[in-house]
DRENDO-1510 file (C-alpha; in Angstrom, 1 decimal, always signed):
<recs>
REC; n; res; u; v; w
REC; 1; MET; +1.8; +10.2; -17.8 .
REC; 2; TYR; -0.6; +7.9; -16.4 .
REC; 3; GLN; -3.9; +7.2; -18.1 .
REC; 4; GLY; -7.3; +6.9; -16.7 .
REC; 5; ARG; -8.4; +7.8; -13.1 .
REC; 6; ASN; -5.6; +8.6; -10.2 .
REC; 7; TYR; -6.1; +8.1; -6.9 .
REC; 8; SER; -4.1; +9.0; -3.4 .
REC; 9; VAL; -4.1; +6.8; -0.3 .
REC; 10; ASP; -2.7; +8.5; +2.5 .
REC; 11; VAL; -1.3; +6.3; +5.6 .
REC; 12; SER; -0.1; +6.5; +9.1 .
REC; 13; ALA; +0.1; +3.4; +11.2 .
REC; 14; THR; +2.6; +1.9; +13.1 .
REC; 15; ASN; +4.9; -0.4; +11.2 .
REC; 16; THR; +5.0; -3.2; +13.6 .
REC; 17; GLN; +6.6; -6.3; +12.7 .
REC; 18; SER; +4.6; -9.1; +11.1 .
REC; 19; SER; +4.6; -11.1; +7.6 .
REC; 20; THR; +1.2; -11.5; +7.7 .
REC; 21; LEU; -1.1; -8.4; +9.1 .
REC; 22; PRO; -0.3; -5.4; +6.2 .
REC; 23; TRP; +0.0; -2.0; +7.7 .
REC; 24; ALA; -1.9; -1.0; +4.3 .
REC; 25; GLY; -3.5; -2.1; +1.4 .
REC; 26; ILE; -5.4; -1.9; -1.6 .
REC; 27; TRP; -8.2; -4.1; -3.4 .
REC; 28; GLN; -10.4; -3.9; -5.7 .
REC; 29; THR; -14.5; -4.1; -4.9 .
REC; 30; GLY; -15.7; -4.8; -8.5 .
REC; 31; THR; -14.2; -6.8; -11.6 .
REC; 32; THR; -14.1; -3.4; -14.0 .
REC; 33; VAL; -11.3; -2.2; -13.2 .
REC; 34; ARG; -6.9; -3.3; -12.4 .
REC; 35; PRO; -5.4; -0.8; -9.7 .
REC; 36; ALA; -2.3; +0.1; -10.7 .
REC; 37; ILE; +0.3; +1.3; -7.8 .
REC; 38; TYR; +2.9; +3.6; -9.6 .
REC; 39; GLU; +3.9; +5.6; -7.0 .
REC; 40; PHE; +4.5; +5.2; -3.0 .
REC; 41; SER; +6.4; +7.4; -0.2 .
REC; 42; LEU; +7.2; +6.2; +2.9 .
REC; 43; GLY; +8.7; +7.7; +6.1 .
REC; 44; SER; +8.5; +8.6; +9.8 .
REC; 45; SER; +6.8; +11.7; +11.4 .
REC; 46; GLY; +8.6; +10.5; +15.2 .
REC; 47; ALA; +11.6; +12.0; +16.5 .
REC; 48; PRO; +14.9; +10.4; +14.3 .
REC; 49; ALA; +16.2; +7.8; +15.9 .
REC; 50; ASN; +18.4; +4.8; +13.9 .
REC; 51; GLN; +15.7; +2.0; +13.4 .
REC; 52; ALA; +14.9; +0.0; +10.3 .
REC; 53; ALA; +12.4; -1.9; +8.6 .
REC; 54; SER; +11.9; -4.9; +5.7 .
REC; 55; CYS; +9.2; -3.5; +3.7 .
REC; 56; LEU; +7.4; -5.2; +1.0 .
REC; 57; PHE; +4.4; -5.7; -1.0 .
REC; 58; GLN; +2.6; -8.6; -2.0 .
REC; 59; ARG; -0.5; -9.6; -3.8 .
REC; 60; SER; -3.6; -10.5; -1.7 .
REC; 61; THR; -7.0; -12.7; -2.7 .
REC; 62; SER; -9.1; -11.3; +0.1 .
REC; 63; VAL; -9.9; -8.6; +1.9 .
REC; 64; GLY; -9.0; -8.8; +5.8 .
REC; 65; ALA; -10.3; -6.2; +8.4 .
REC; 66; SER; -8.7; -2.7; +8.6 .
REC; 67; SER; -9.4; +1.0; +9.2 .
REC; 68; SER; -10.5; +2.1; +6.0 .
REC; 69; PHE; -9.7; +4.8; +4.2 .
REC; 70; THR; -11.7; +6.5; +1.1 .
REC; 71; PRO; -9.1; +7.3; -2.0 .
REC; 72; VAL; -8.9; +10.6; -2.4 .
REC; 73; ALA; -9.2; +11.6; -6.7 .
REC; 74; LEU; -6.3; +13.3; -7.8 .
REC; 75; ASP; -8.6; +15.1; -10.3 .
REC; 76; PRO; -11.5; +16.9; -8.8 .
REC; 77; GLY; -13.6; +15.5; -11.3 .
REC; 78; ASP; -13.3; +12.1; -11.4 .
REC; 79; PRO; -15.6; +9.5; -10.2 .
REC; 80; ALA; -15.3; +7.8; -6.9 .
REC; 81; SER; -12.5; +5.1; -6.7 .
REC; 82; THR; -13.9; +1.5; -7.1 .
REC; 83; THR; -10.8; +0.8; -5.3 .
REC; 84; ALA; -10.7; +0.5; -1.5 .
REC; 85; ALA; -7.8; +0.7; +1.0 .
REC; 86; GLY; -6.9; +0.6; +4.3 .
REC; 87; PHE; -4.4; +0.5; +7.3 .
REC; 88; THR; -3.7; -1.1; +10.5 .
REC; 89; PHE; -5.1; -4.6; +10.2 .
REC; 90; THR; -6.5; -6.5; +12.6 .
REC; 91; THR; -7.2; -9.5; +10.8 .
REC; 92; GLY; -5.0; -10.4; +7.4 .
REC; 93; PRO; -5.9; -10.9; +3.7 .
REC; 94; THR; -5.2; -13.8; +2.2 .
REC; 95; LEU; -1.7; -13.2; +1.4 .
REC; 96; THR; -0.7; -15.2; -2.4 .
REC; 97; ALA; +2.3; -17.2; -1.4 .
REC; 98; ASN; +5.4; -15.5; -3.0 .
REC; 99; ALA; +4.0; -13.1; -4.9 .
REC; 100; TYR; +6.1; -10.0; -3.6 .
REC; 101; LEU; +5.8; -7.5; -5.8 .
REC; 102; TYR; +8.8; -5.1; -4.4 .
REC; 103; ARG; +10.7; -5.2; -1.4 .
REC; 104; PHE; +12.6; -2.5; +0.2 .
REC; 105; GLY; +14.1; -1.7; +3.5 .
REC; 106; LEU; +13.3; +1.6; +5.6 .
REC; 107; ASN; +15.3; +3.6; +8.2 .
REC; 108; GLN; +13.2; +6.0; +10.2 .
REC; 109; GLN; +15.8; +8.6; +9.8 .
REC; 110; ALA; +14.7; +8.8; +5.5 .
REC; 111; THR; +11.9; +9.5; +3.5 .
REC; 112; PHE; +11.8; +6.4; +0.8 .
REC; 113; ARG; +9.6; +7.3; -2.5 .
REC; 114; TRP; +9.3; +5.0; -5.6 .
REC; 115; ILE; +8.1; +5.8; -9.1 .
REC; 116; ALA; +7.5; +2.8; -11.5 .
REC; 117; ALA; +9.0; +3.0; -14.7 .
REC; 118; THR; +6.1; +3.4; -17.5 .
REC; 119; GLY; +4.6; -0.3; -17.8 .
REC; 120; SER; +6.1; -1.5; -14.4 .
REC; 121; GLU; +3.9; -0.4; -11.9 .
REC; 122; MET; +2.7; -3.2; -8.9 .
REC; 123; LYS; -1.1; -3.8; -10.5 .
REC; 124; ALA; -4.1; -6.0; -9.0 .
REC; 125; PRO; -6.0; -8.3; -10.9 .
REC; 126; ALA; -9.6; -6.7; -11.9 .
REC; 127; THR; -11.0; -10.0; -9.4 .
REC; 128; ALA; -13.1; -8.4; -6.5 .
REC; 129; ASN; -11.2; -8.4; -2.9 .
REC; 130; ASN; -8.0; -9.0; -4.6 .
REC; 131; GLY; -5.5; -6.5; -4.2 .
REC; 132; ILE; -2.0; -5.6; -2.9 .
REC; 133; SER; -0.7; -5.4; +0.4 .
REC; 134; LEU; +2.2; -3.5; +2.0 .
REC; 135; LEU; +4.2; -5.5; +5.0 .
REC; 136; ASN; +7.0; -5.3; +7.4 .
REC; 137; PRO; +8.7; -8.7; +8.3 .
REC; 138; ALA; +10.9; -7.4; +10.1 .
REC; 139; VAL; +11.4; -4.0; +12.4 .
REC; 140; SER; +14.3; -3.1; +14.7 .
REC; 141; SER; +11.7; -1.4; +16.7 .
REC; 142; THR; +8.4; +0.0; +16.1 .
REC; 143; TRP; +7.4; +3.6; +14.9 .
REC; 144; THR; +5.0; +5.4; +13.4 .
REC; 145; ALA; +5.7; +5.5; +9.5 .
REC; 146; GLU; +3.5; +7.3; +7.4 .
REC; 147; GLY; +3.0; +7.5; +3.9 .
REC; 148; THR; +0.9; +8.2; +0.2 .
REC; 149; LEU; +0.4; +5.7; -2.5 .
REC; 150; LEU; -0.9; +7.0; -5.8 .
REC; 151; PHE; -2.3; +4.4; -8.3 .
REC; 152; ALA; -4.5; +4.5; -11.5 .
REC; 153; GLU; -7.9; +2.8; -12.1 .
</recs>
């Protein structure tokens, strides 16, 4: 369904409330491809509780500082990804004002899954250090969120 190379990014982090520090993100390291998120799922591995979070994907134009994660090729015959990934940011990237790609609510008691309609993927430009960040601008209580981002190059 998705042409090109497909990769997976595993995310596990505390979804602390912040409109400037993402808890996950991907960004282009070069200028040859445009990474496009076409699916993601998020949930919690903690004891069930009735906690909620407001989540959003937003464009960014710099990397920031985070724990890194090497994207995994879904096809083992594909080369290493030119897109980098990170989670639990200690220094936020430069977020593009009002460039919200997708906003949704998340409850700790349920897993949320999104699959893009063909042609509706969240795309980053083929510009070095530009990417897409996942933020939690509001949470009722912090909890460990886990998930997977799937993207194509």
